[in-house]
N, C-alpha and C positions, 0 to 999 in steps of 0.2 A: 449673329444668325436667328432666326427664328422658323423652326418650324413647327405649320398650322395642320389643324386635325385634317382639314380638307386636302392640303399635299401628301399625309400619310394615308388618305381614304384612296384616293388616286392611285399608291405606288404601289398599295398593296391589293387595289382593282386588276392593275395592268402584271404585275409581277403572277398573283396567283390566277390569272384570265375569269376573274370574276365581273357581272355587272358593276360599275360602280356605284350605282343605287340599292344593290345588296350590300353591297359591305357599309354605307351610311346608313343604311337600313340596321345592321347589327351592332356598328359605333351609338347609334342612338338609343337601343336598346339594352345595350352594356350599360350605356352612361343611367340609364331608366332604372335596372336593377343595381345599381351601385348606390344612388340617390336611395334607393329605396330602403338598402341595410344600413347606410349613413344615420339616415333619419328616423328608426329607429331603435336608436339607443337611449336606453334608460338610465336612470340614476344608480343602479346596480349591476350592469354590466355594459360594458367599453365595447367598440364593436372593433375590429380590424377587417378592410379588405385588401389584399392581396391581390394589384391589379396584373401584374407582371411577376416574374421571379428577380424577388430584391427590390422590388417598389412598391408601397403598400401606404394607403391611411388610414390612420389610428385615429378613430372618433371615441369620445370622453361626453358626458353630461355634468354641465357646470351650474349647479340649483343657484337659485335666487339666493339673493345676498344685497347688504346693506351697507354703501361705503359712507365713512362718515369725515367731510371734508367741513367746510364751510358751511354747506347745507348736509342734510342726510340723502344720498341720491339712492334711490331701490334700483338695482339692476334685475331684471328677468334671470329667471333662466335659459339654459342656450345650449345649445350642443357645438360642441369647439372640434374641428376636425384640422391633422396636422399633417403634410406628408410624411413617406419616413423611407430613404433608400439605405441598405443595408449595407455593412462593412465590404461585404465579398465582391457585392454591386459594383462600389467605389473600384478598388483593389482590380476587376475584372477590367474595369472600363480604363484604367489607366497600365495598364498589360503588369499585371504583379505575378501573373501565372503564365507569363509567355516563357 
């Protein structure tokens, strides 16, 4: 089963009695804010954006490097992001605290 962002937007709008366009604008602004925070990661500071309780994005800066194989490959510096789900969230999801 795949739950799309559009389905979540419509459900929030319906349950909270808010215009769908307003909820969509909030989602778009949240996405832009999250992207701005993650893209501002520096070589000295990693960035963690806690999206929801138990769900976060951890971002780190990977410096430029050279890989020596048959050819010398130059890898550019980049920002690498990975999602994190806390152990508490997983336990809560699986009914551990019931």
